[in-house]
C-alpha positions as CSV (number, residue, x, y, z in Angstrom):
1,M,73.9,170.5,66.1
2,A,76.0,173.3,64.5
3,I,77.6,175.8,66.8
4,S,78.0,179.5,65.5
5,F,80.4,181.9,67.2
6,P,80.6,185.7,66.5
7,T,83.2,186.8,64.0
8,S,83.2,190.6,64.4
9,G,84.2,193.0,67.2
10,L,86.8,190.4,68.4
11,V,90.3,190.9,69.5
12,A,92.8,188.4,68.1
13,G,94.5,186.4,70.8
14,T,92.4,187.9,73.6
15,T,88.7,187.1,72.9
16,T,87.6,183.8,74.3
17,Y,84.4,181.9,74.3
18,T,83.4,179.0,76.5
19,Y,80.9,176.4,75.4
20,A,80.1,173.0,76.8
21,N,82.9,173.1,79.3
22,H,85.4,174.0,76.7
23,T,87.3,177.3,75.9
24,W,87.8,178.7,72.4
25,L,90.2,181.5,71.4
26,W,89.8,184.0,68.5
27,S,93.0,183.9,66.4
28,G,91.9,186.8,64.1
29,T,90.7,184.5,61.4
30,V,89.2,181.4,63.1
31,W,88.2,180.1,66.5
32,Q,90.8,177.7,67.9
33,S,90.3,175.2,70.8
34,V,92.7,176.0,73.6
35,G,91.8,172.7,75.4
36,T,91.7,174.2,78.9
37,A,88.6,172.2,80.0
38,Q,89.0,168.5,80.7
39,G,86.7,166.0,79.2
40,V,84.3,164.0,81.4
41,Q,86.0,161.1,83.1
42,G,85.5,157.9,81.3
43,I,83.5,155.1,82.8
44,Q,85.6,152.9,84.9
45,G,85.9,149.4,83.7
46,F,84.5,146.5,85.7
47,P,87.3,144.6,87.5
48,G,87.9,141.5,85.4
49,Q,87.7,138.2,87.4
50,G,89.9,135.6,85.6
51,I,88.9,132.0,85.5
52,Q,91.3,129.8,87.4
53,G,92.9,127.2,85.1
54,P,93.3,123.5,85.9
55,A,96.5,122.7,87.8
56,G,99.6,123.1,85.6
57,S,97.8,123.6,82.3
58,V,95.5,126.5,81.4
59,Q,96.4,130.1,82.4
60,G,93.6,132.2,83.9
61,I,91.7,134.5,81.4
62,Q,92.8,138.1,81.7
63,G,90.2,140.5,83.1
64,I,88.2,142.8,80.8
65,Q,89.7,146.2,80.2
66,G,87.7,149.2,81.3
67,L,85.8,151.1,78.6
68,Q,87.6,154.2,77.3
69,G,86.2,157.5,78.5
70,F,85.0,160.1,76.1
71,G,84.7,163.9,76.5
72,Y,83.2,166.9,74.6
73,A,84.9,169.1,72.1
74,Q,87.3,166.4,70.9
75,L,89.0,166.0,74.2
76,Q,89.7,162.4,75.2
77,G,88.2,161.3,78.5
78,T,90.1,159.5,81.3
79,T,90.8,155.9,80.5
80,G,89.0,153.4,82.7
81,N,90.9,151.2,85.1
82,Q,92.2,147.9,83.7
83,G,90.3,144.8,85.0
84,T,92.0,142.5,87.5
85,Q,94.0,139.8,85.8
86,G,92.8,136.2,86.2
87,I,94.5,133.8,88.6
88,Q,97.1,131.7,86.8
89,G,96.9,128.0,87.1
90,S,99.5,126.0,89.1
91,S,102.7,125.6,87.1
92,S,103.6,122.4,88.8
93,G,100.5,120.4,87.6
94,Y,99.9,116.9,88.8
95,T,103.0,114.9,89.9
96,A,102.7,111.1,90.0
97,P,103.9,109.5,93.3
98,T,107.3,107.9,93.1
99,I,108.8,104.9,94.9
100,G,110.2,106.1,98.2
101,S,107.7,108.9,98.6
102,T,105.1,109.1,101.4
103,L,102.6,107.5,99.0
104,I,104.7,104.5,98.0
105,G,107.2,103.2,100.5
106,S,110.9,102.5,99.8
107,G,111.6,99.1,98.5
108,S,108.4,98.9,96.5
109,T,108.3,97.4,93.0
110,V,105.6,96.8,90.4
111,T,104.5,93.7,92.3
112,T,105.5,94.6,95.8
113,I,104.3,97.5,97.9
114,A,106.3,98.3,101.1
115,G,105.6,100.5,104.0
116,L,101.8,100.9,103.4
117,T,98.7,99.9,105.3
118,L,96.4,97.8,103.1
119,T,92.6,98.2,103.7
120,T,90.3,95.8,101.8
121,P,87.1,93.9,102.7
122,A,88.8,90.6,102.2
123,I,92.3,89.3,101.5
124,G,92.4,85.7,100.2
125,N,95.7,84.6,101.8
126,F,98.5,86.4,103.5
127,I,102.1,85.4,102.9
128,L,103.6,86.2,106.3
129,G,107.2,85.2,105.9
130,Y,109.2,82.3,107.3
131,T,112.6,82.0,109.0
132,S,114.3,78.8,110.0
133,T,117.1,78.8,112.7
134,V,119.2,75.8,113.9
135,T,119.5,75.9,117.7
136,A,123.0,76.3,119.0
137,A,122.5,77.5,122.6
138,G,122.6,81.0,121.2
139,T,120.3,84.0,121.0
140,T,117.9,85.0,118.2
141,T,116.8,88.6,118.5
142,L,113.6,89.6,116.6
143,T,112.7,93.1,115.4
144,N,109.5,94.6,114.1
145,T,110.6,93.6,110.6
146,S,111.2,89.9,111.4
147,N,109.1,87.3,109.7
148,N,105.9,86.2,111.3
149,Q,106.8,82.5,111.4
150,Q,110.0,81.4,113.3
151,L,111.0,77.7,113.0
152,F,113.7,76.2,115.2
153,T,115.4,72.9,114.4
154,G,118.5,71.1,115.7
155,T,119.5,69.3,118.9
156,S,120.3,72.2,121.3
157,T,118.5,75.0,123.1
158,Q,117.9,78.6,122.0
159,T,116.8,81.9,123.5
160,V,114.5,84.2,121.5
161,V,114.4,87.9,122.4
162,M,111.2,89.7,121.3
163,P,111.3,93.1,119.6
164,V,111.3,96.3,121.7
165,A,107.6,97.0,122.4
166,S,107.8,100.7,121.6
167,T,108.7,99.9,117.9
168,M,105.7,97.6,117.5
169,T,102.0,98.0,116.6
170,V,99.5,96.5,119.0
171,G,98.2,93.2,117.6
172,T,101.3,92.2,115.7
173,R,102.1,88.6,116.4
174,Y,104.7,85.9,115.8
175,V,104.5,82.1,115.7
176,I,107.4,80.3,117.3
177,E,107.6,76.6,116.4
178,N,110.1,74.3,118.2
179,N,111.2,71.4,116.1
180,S,114.4,71.0,118.0
181,T,115.2,68.6,120.9
182,G,115.9,71.4,123.4
183,N,113.7,74.1,125.0
184,I,113.2,77.5,123.4
185,T,113.2,80.3,126.0
186,V,111.3,83.4,124.9
187,N,112.2,86.6,126.7
188,S,111.1,90.3,126.4
189,S,113.6,93.0,125.3
190,G,114.3,93.6,129.0
191,S,115.3,89.9,129.5
192,N,112.1,88.9,131.3
193,L,110.8,85.4,130.7
194,I,107.6,85.3,128.6
195,A,107.4,81.6,127.8
196,T,109.3,78.3,127.5
197,V,108.5,76.5,124.3
198,L,109.0,72.7,124.8
199,P,110.2,70.5,122.0
200,G,107.4,69.6,119.6
201,T,105.2,72.5,120.5
202,S,104.4,76.0,119.0
203,I,103.2,79.2,120.5
204,K,101.5,82.3,119.1
205,I,102.8,85.4,120.8
206,T,101.1,88.8,120.3
207,C,102.1,92.4,121.2
208,I,99.4,93.8,123.5
209,S,101.2,97.0,124.6
210,T,103.8,99.4,123.0
211,S,105.2,100.5,126.4
212,G,107.5,98.7,128.8
213,T,110.2,96.1,128.2
214,D,109.0,93.3,130.4
215,A,106.7,90.3,129.7
216,S,103.5,92.3,130.3
217,S,103.8,93.8,126.7
218,W,103.2,90.3,125.3
219,D,100.5,87.6,125.4
220,Y,101.1,84.0,124.2
221,E,99.2,80.7,123.8
222,F,100.2,77.2,122.7
223,V,98.7,76.6,119.3
224,G,100.2,73.4,118.1
225,F,101.9,70.1,118.9
226,N,104.2,68.3,116.5
227,F,103.6,64.8,118.0
228,L,100.3,63.3,119.1
229,T,99.3,59.9,120.6
230,G,95.9,58.4,121.3
231,T,92.5,59.7,120.2
232,G,89.7,61.8,121.7
233,S,89.6,65.1,123.5
234,V,92.5,67.1,124.8
235,V,93.2,66.4,128.4
236,L,93.6,69.4,130.7
237,S,95.5,69.5,134.0
238,T,92.6,69.7,136.5
239,S,90.4,66.7,137.1
240,P,90.7,65.0,133.7
241,T,88.8,61.9,132.7
242,I,90.9,59.4,130.8
243,S,89.4,56.4,129.1
244,N,91.4,53.2,129.0
245,P,94.9,54.6,129.4
246,S,97.9,52.3,128.9
247,I,100.7,53.4,131.2
248,T,104.2,51.9,130.7
249,G,107.0,52.3,133.3
250,T,106.5,53.4,136.9
251,L,103.4,55.4,138.0
252,T,103.8,57.5,141.1
253,A,100.7,59.3,142.6
254,A,99.4,60.4,146.0
255,T,95.8,59.4,145.2
256,I,94.1,57.5,142.3
257,T,90.3,57.2,142.2
258,T,88.7,54.9,139.7
259,S,85.2,53.8,138.8
260,G,86.4,50.7,137.1
261,S,89.3,48.5,137.7
262,V,93.0,49.1,137.8
263,S,95.3,46.3,136.6
264,I,98.6,46.2,138.5
265,N,101.1,43.5,137.5
266,G,98.4,41.7,135.7
267,K,95.9,41.7,138.6
268,D,92.7,43.7,138.6
269,I,91.8,45.8,141.7
270,E,88.1,46.5,141.6
271,L,86.3,49.8,142.7
272,M,88.6,51.3,145.3
273,T,90.8,54.2,146.1
274,I,94.5,53.5,146.1
275,M,96.3,55.6,148.6
276,G,100.0,56.3,148.6
277,A,102.5,55.3,145.9
278,L,102.0,52.3,143.7
């Protein structure tokens, strides 16, 4: 739409005319815009929400800039606010674990993983480690890193000191096998007797508590014998039944009860109880 202003009866530099929120001044020959009225404020831009990039790779997309305002009479409106810049992706990205980190223990190699707990439905066969010691009336002190199987050979005695219980995990166990001719004395870290392993026998000893330094932190049982004689069932200490034993040497007993016969010096003694020493 064309706008017509008067051109007569006007005073140059004084006469003004306001239209559409804008002021015009008569110069004597033409109407000039004096620009005193401000244009309508521009529409504020929507805050831009950047898309977060994957870690260490793509930077977030910058927010959309606000639309530029527009005003009447050729005056520029106020510029809209700039949208918020998108969040920048992590600069570090993914870092593969290294040997010695909390994910892969120190001492690990391509084929050996150290310092980790393995969880799996089934493991075919553990290699538990093996240490052999020659007895010399000395002391062997175990730690929580000692091999599971401890073998002793030789012709003397030896003392084994178990690890400090507070450094252990409940359920950790060791096998102590005595192939020497002397006794193996097994003590706690506080020098309390746990077990005596006779020649030709083995014990399995298990940590059952991580507190204390006495024998109560450990449980043991005999699990093997190096030498056997005879056949049949294992004989226990209370009221055993022994079939057809052959005894050499001297037999000393307070009472012997038999349902068959006992041969002494080649002579059979039928169904009787023998009292006193033979």
